[in-house]
C-alpha positions in Angstrom: 0.0 0.0 0.0 1.3 3.4 -0.9 1.4 6.4 1.5 -1.3 8.1 -0.6 -3.5 5.0 -0.4 -3.0 4.7 3.4 -4.0 8.4 3.8 -7.0 7.9 1.5 -8.2 5.0 3.7 -8.1 7.3 6.8 -9.9 10.1 4.9 -12.6 7.6 3.9 -12.9 6.2 7.4 -13.3 9.7 9.0 -15.9 10.8 6.5 -13.9 13.0 4.1 -11.0 15.5 3.8 -12.9 18.1 5.8 -13.5 15.7 8.7 -9.8 14.7 8.8 -8.8 18.4 8.7 -11.1 19.2 11.5 -9.9 16.3 13.7 -6.3 17.3 13.1 -7.0 20.9 14.0 -8.6 19.8 17.2 -5.6 17.6 18.1 -2.9 20.1 17.3 -4.6 23.4 18.0 -3.3 24.5 14.5 -5.5 25.4 11.6 -5.5 22.4 9.3 -7.9 22.9 6.3 -9.4 20.6 3.8 -7.0 22.2 1.2 -4.1 20.8 3.2 -5.5 17.3 3.0 -6.1 17.7 -0.8 -2.6 18.9 -1.3 -1.2 15.9 0.6 -3.2 13.6 -1.5 -2.7 15.2 -4.9 0.2 17.6 -4.9 2.7 16.9 -2.2 2.8 13.1 -2.4 2.1 12.5 1.2 1.8 14.1 4.6 4.4 16.0 6.7 6.0 13.5 9.0 5.0 15.3 12.1 1.3 14.5 11.3 1.9 10.7 11.0 1.4 9.8 14.7 -1.7 11.9 14.9 -3.2 10.3 11.8 -2.3 6.9 13.2 -4.1 7.6 16.4 -7.2 8.8 14.5 -7.2 5.7 12.3 -7.1 3.4 15.4 -10.2 5.1 16.8 -11.9 4.1 13.5 -10.7 0.5 13.5 -7.9 0.9 10.9 -4.4 -0.4 11.3 -2.4 2.3 9.6 1.2 2.8 10.8 3.6 5.7 10.6 5.8 3.7 8.2 2.9 3.3 5.8 2.2 7.1 5.9 5.8 8.3 5.7 8.2 5.4 4.8 11.2 7.6 4.3 10.9 9.2 7.7 9.5 6.2 9.7 11.2 3.1 8.2 9.9 -0.3 9.2 11.3 -1.3 12.6 
């Protein structure tokens, strides 16, 4: 599974890009907008590594088993 596919699974599980952005904003206290999620999926080729643990914790709450190494393999190599 590619990092983009893993992120898309989380987006789908949470109910869309806006829902993921809202959840990340609540966890970080930073303004994460739907446009950020779209950029990660379509322009940037993945997420900033600092968001990987947050997205993993959100995915676990929705019954997914996504890992940091799936989301950012260059930054979080398989242990």
